[in-house]
N, C-alpha and C positions, 0 to 999 in steps of 0.2 A: 504791142508791147510798149511800155512806157520808156521814155528816153533814158531815164536813169538806169533801168535794167539793161537796155541795149548797150549803152556806153560802158557800163561795168563789165558786161560780158566781153566786149571788145578789149578792154584793159586786161582781163584775165587771159584772153586769147594770146596776146602778145607776150605777157609776162610769165604766166604760170602753167597754162595747160593746153594751149591751142596748137593747131597744125594747119588751119585753113588757109591763111594768107602766105605764110613763109615756110610752111611745112616743118616748123620748129617754134620754139619759144625760148625766152631767156633762161628759165629754170632748167630746161633740158640742156641748153648749151653750156651754162655755167657750172652745173653740178658735175659735168663730165670732164672738167679741167683740173689739172694740178696747179699749184701756185706758180710753179716755174713756167708752165705754159701760159698762164694768165699774164705774166709780166714780160714774156718774150717779145722782143722788138722785131718787127719786120720792116726793113727800110725806114721810111719816115712816117709810117702809120702809127696811130695810137695803139697802145697795148689793149688787150681785152680787159685787163684790170682798170685801165684809165677810162675806157668806154663804160664799164660797169659803174664806176664811181660817178661819172658824168651824168648818166641817166638817173642814178639814185639821188644825186645832188638835187635835181629838180623835183623828184618825188618827195623827198624829205622836206624840201623848202615849201612845196605846195601843201603838204600835210600840216606843217607849222602855220602857214597862212590861213588854212581852213580853221585851225584851232584858235589862233590869236587875232585874226582879222586884219593882219598886215603882211604884205608881200615884201620880204626882205632879202631874197636871194638875188645874186648878181652873176651875169654870165662870166665875168672875169674870174670868178672863183670856181667855176664848174669843172675844172680839170685839176684842182689842187689835191691830187691823190696822195694820201700818206704812203710812206714806204711799205711795200709788201715784201716781207723777207722770210715768210714761213707759211706753212699750210694753215696755221691758226689765223694769221692775218687775212689770208685769202678767204677762208671760211667765214670769218667775222664780217667781211665786206659782203659776201654773197648772202649770208643770212640776213643782214641788215637790209640789203636790197630787196630780197624776196619778201621779207616782212613788210617793208614799205609798199611794195607792189600790192600785196594783199590788203593792207590798210587803205591804200589809195582807192583800190577797186571797191572796197566796202563803203568807204566814205561817199564815193560817187553813187553807189547803189542806194544809199540812204537819202540822197538829195531830193528835195521836192522838184517836180518837173518844171516849175516856174523859174527856178534859179538859173537854168541854162540860158535864158534870154537876158539875164541881168548882166550888168557890167562886172568884169572880173577885177575886183579890188579898185580899179581906176579905169575910167572910160577909155583911156588911151590904149588899153590892152584888149579891148573888144569884150565879147561876151564869155561867160563860163563855157558855153558850148564850143566856141572857137578855140579856147585855150586847152580844154580837155581833149578835144580832137587833135590839137597840136601835140599834146603829150603822146598820143597814140602814134601819130605820123612820125614824130621825132624818134620814138622808141623803135619803130620798124626800121627806120633808116639805120640806126646804130646796130640793131639786131642783124641786119644784112652785113654790116662791116664785121661784126663779131664772127658770124658764120664763115665769111671768106677768110679772115685772119686765121681762124681755127683750122680751116682746110690747108692753109699754107704752113702751119707749124706742126701739124700732126701727120 
């Protein structure tokens, strides 16, 4: 299997349809929450809504970078969640996230295999492969947090 197909499959696994690594995925976790549950604080942990926004911030930023050729996202903005005060707000965030997850997976699936060894916008960031694998690892990390927080509030 070509790397693009393998990596796209791993992205879909964590975001949209998988059960192999975590026995769940973002779509499954997020669609079963109310907006009140999504914003519920547990101690000093981030809310599920904040974690969803955070992971989506990077997906949206990378999609923009793929399209425009410039990486403009900054870690300092990755938790700037707008207020969630209704089911509509929560559904908007979840829909945006899931759409970006699908777009990102599709984008990776369309990449030529040779791009994975190239510098990711700037050599200081390493290769495309390293960064896209980082998206997967980062996403599983936060999926674990979401799963645990969800168990604490439900």
